[in-house]
C-alpha positions in Angstrom: 3.1 15.2 11.4 3.7 12.7 8.5 2.3 9.2 8.8 3.8 6.1 7.2 2.1 3.0 5.9 4.2 -0.1 5.6 2.7 -2.6 3.2 3.7 -6.2 2.7 2.3 -7.6 -0.6 2.2 -11.1 -1.8 1.6 -11.0 -5.6 -0.4 -13.9 -7.1 -0.9 -12.5 -10.6 1.7 -9.9 -11.6 -0.2 -8.6 -14.7 -3.4 -8.0 -12.7 -1.4 -6.4 -9.9 0.3 -3.9 -12.3 -3.2 -3.0 -13.5 -4.3 -2.4 -9.9 -1.3 -0.1 -9.3 -1.9 1.9 -12.4 -5.5 2.5 -11.3 -4.7 3.1 -7.7 -1.8 5.6 -8.1 -4.0 8.7 -9.0 -6.2 8.0 -6.0 -3.1 7.5 -3.8 -1.7 10.8 -4.9 -5.0 12.5 -4.4 -4.7 11.8 -0.7 -1.1 13.2 -0.7 0.6 9.8 -0.7 4.1 9.3 -1.9 6.2 6.1 -2.1 9.3 6.4 0.1 10.7 3.0 -0.9 9.3 -0.1 -2.6 11.2 -3.3 -3.3 10.8 -6.8 -4.6 14.2 -7.6 -3.2 14.3 -8.0 0.6 16.2 -10.1 3.0 14.4 -11.7 5.9 16.2 -11.0 9.2 13.3 -12.8 11.0 10.3 -14.5 9.5 9.5 -14.5 5.8 9.8 -11.9 3.1 6.6 -11.0 1.1 6.8 -10.5 -2.7 7.1 -6.8 -2.2 7.5 -4.3 0.6 6.3 -0.7 0.2 6.8 2.2 2.6 4.3 5.1 1.9 4.3 8.6 3.4 1.1 10.6 3.8 0.8 14.2 5.2 -0.9 12.8 8.3 -2.7 9.8 9.7 -6.1 11.1 8.6 -4.9 11.3 5.0 -3.6 7.7 5.2 -6.8 6.5 6.6 -8.8 8.5 4.1 -7.0 6.7 1.3 -7.3 3.2 2.7 -10.9 3.6 3.8 -12.1 5.4 0.7 -14.9 3.8 -1.3 -12.8 4.2 -4.5 -9.9 2.2 -3.0 -12.2 -0.5 -1.7 -13.8 -0.9 -5.1 -10.4 -1.2 -6.7 -9.2 -3.7 -4.1 -12.4 -5.8 -4.4 -12.0 -5.9 -8.2 -8.4 -7.2 -7.9 -8.7 -9.3 -4.7 -7.4 -12.4 -6.5 -4.1 -10.8 -7.7 -2.5 -10.1 -4.3 -2.7 -10.2 -0.5 -2.0 -7.0 1.4 -1.0 -6.5 5.0 -0.6 -2.8 5.9 0.2 -1.0 9.1 -0.1 2.7 9.9 2.8 4.4 11.8 2.9 7.9 13.2 -0.6 7.9 14.6 0.4 8.9 18.1 -0.5 12.6 17.9 
């Protein structure tokens, strides 16, 4: 069963964030990830909108966790921790 990750991103340094994305995408695809939708334009119905919202689909929850918990992703994230703040939630883990 597909699993979805909804990520709210607050970008603090757009150039560094773009570099993070370029480096992370091959790893993301390695785990079977695909972007369902991503946008910098959102309307808050309740609360505040982050800079970006991204919905990602993975083949299953284990793949999503594998990507997010991988050493490669942690290393990338640590190297770019100043450029953005992430909040990510996993959906579809009720199997």
